[in-house]
C-alpha positions in Angstrom: -42.3 102.0 97.4 -40.0 101.6 100.4 -38.8 104.7 102.2 -35.2 104.1 101.0 -36.5 103.9 97.4 -38.1 107.3 97.6 -35.1 108.8 99.4 -32.7 107.5 96.7 -35.1 108.7 93.9 -35.2 112.1 95.6 -31.4 112.3 95.7 -31.1 111.4 92.1 -33.6 114.0 91.0 -32.0 116.6 93.3 -28.6 115.9 91.9 -29.8 116.1 88.3 -31.6 119.4 88.9 -28.5 120.8 90.7 -26.4 119.7 87.7 -28.7 121.5 85.3 -28.7 124.6 87.4 -24.9 124.7 87.6 -24.5 124.2 83.9 -27.1 126.9 83.2 -25.3 129.4 85.4 -21.8 128.5 84.0 -22.9 128.5 80.3 -23.8 132.2 80.6 -20.1 132.9 81.4 -18.7 130.8 78.6 -17.4 132.4 75.4 -16.0 129.3 73.7 -18.6 127.8 71.4 -17.1 124.3 71.7 -17.3 124.5 75.4 -20.9 125.8 75.2 -21.7 122.8 73.0 -20.2 120.4 75.4 -22.2 122.0 78.3 -25.4 121.7 76.2 -24.8 118.0 75.8 -24.1 117.5 79.5 -27.2 119.6 80.4 -29.4 117.3 78.2 -27.9 114.2 80.0 -28.9 115.7 83.4 -32.3 116.6 82.0 -32.8 113.0 80.8 -31.9 111.6 84.2 -34.4 114.0 85.8 -37.1 113.0 83.3 -36.5 109.4 84.1 -36.7 110.1 87.8 -40.0 111.9 87.3 -41.4 109.0 85.3 -40.5 106.6 88.2 -42.4 108.8 90.7 -45.5 108.3 88.5 -45.3 104.6 89.0 -46.1 104.8 92.6 -49.2 105.9 94.5 -47.4 108.4 96.8 -48.8 111.8 96.8 -45.4 113.4 96.6 -43.8 115.7 94.1 -40.2 114.9 92.9 -37.6 116.5 95.1 -35.8 119.3 93.4 -33.4 121.9 94.5 -34.7 124.5 96.8 -34.6 128.2 96.0 -31.9 128.6 98.7 -29.8 125.8 97.1 -30.1 127.5 93.7 -29.1 130.9 95.2 -26.1 129.3 96.9 -25.0 127.5 93.7 -25.4 130.8 91.7 -23.6 132.8 94.3 -20.7 130.3 94.6 -20.3 130.3 90.8 -20.4 134.1 90.7 -17.7 134.5 93.3 -15.4 131.9 91.9 -15.8 133.1 88.3 -15.7 136.8 89.0 -12.1 137.3 88.0 -11.6 134.2 85.9 -14.0 133.1 83.2 -11.5 130.8 81.5 -12.6 127.5 80.3 -10.2 125.9 82.8 -11.7 127.7 85.8 -15.3 127.2 84.7 -14.6 123.5 83.9 -13.0 123.1 87.4 -16.1 124.5 89.1 -18.3 122.0 87.3 -15.9 119.2 88.0 -16.0 119.9 91.7 -19.7 119.6 91.8 -19.8 116.5 89.5 -17.2 114.7 91.7 -19.4 115.4 94.8 -22.3 113.9 92.9 -20.3 110.8 92.0 -19.2 110.3 95.6 -22.8 110.7 96.8 -24.1 108.4 94.1 -21.6 105.6 94.8 -22.4 105.9 98.5 -26.1 105.5 97.8 -25.5 102.5 95.6 -23.3 100.9 98.3 -25.6 101.7 101.2 -28.9 100.7 99.5 -28.3 97.4 97.7 -32.0 96.4 98.1 -33.6 99.4 96.4 -36.1 98.9 93.6 -34.4 97.6 90.5 -35.5 100.5 88.3 -34.3 103.1 90.8 -31.0 101.2 91.2 -30.5 101.2 87.4 -31.3 105.0 87.3 -28.9 105.7 90.1 -26.2 103.6 88.4 -26.8 105.3 85.1 -26.6 108.7 86.8 -23.3 107.9 88.4 -21.8 106.6 85.1 -23.2 109.7 83.3 -21.4 111.9 85.8 -18.2 109.9 85.4 -18.4 110.4 81.6 -19.0 114.1 82.2 -15.8 114.3 84.2 -13.9 113.0 81.2 -15.6 115.5 78.9 -14.9 118.4 81.2 -11.3 117.5 81.9 -10.4 118.5 78.3 -11.2 122.1 79.2 -8.9 122.3 82.2 
């Protein structure tokens, strides 16, 4: 596997685990059952992307574990959500928090696709699927604004 392949795979897995972490933190603040159900669906999509990334790691001989979010990144995500949701646990505010993170993921994903046109086909497909999944998530989350 080329270095760029591994870097892109790491970024996909990191993005997916960050998405799962954020949804997990937000879900604890949600009172609306429909919104919780939507978040559960979105969580499972991120989980599937992470599973696919982990499966791709297994195809290569590198002695490397998949890159996931660090403890510090998790704490920063949790802290950011706590601060921004302290006084407003409305669906609109919580959806906006997730939308901001999802939009950053889309931007980073598109950048990776554009800057790495020669990456392994399976990794390219996974990255493209991840970006499209996040774009679909934006549409699902917008209904809660």
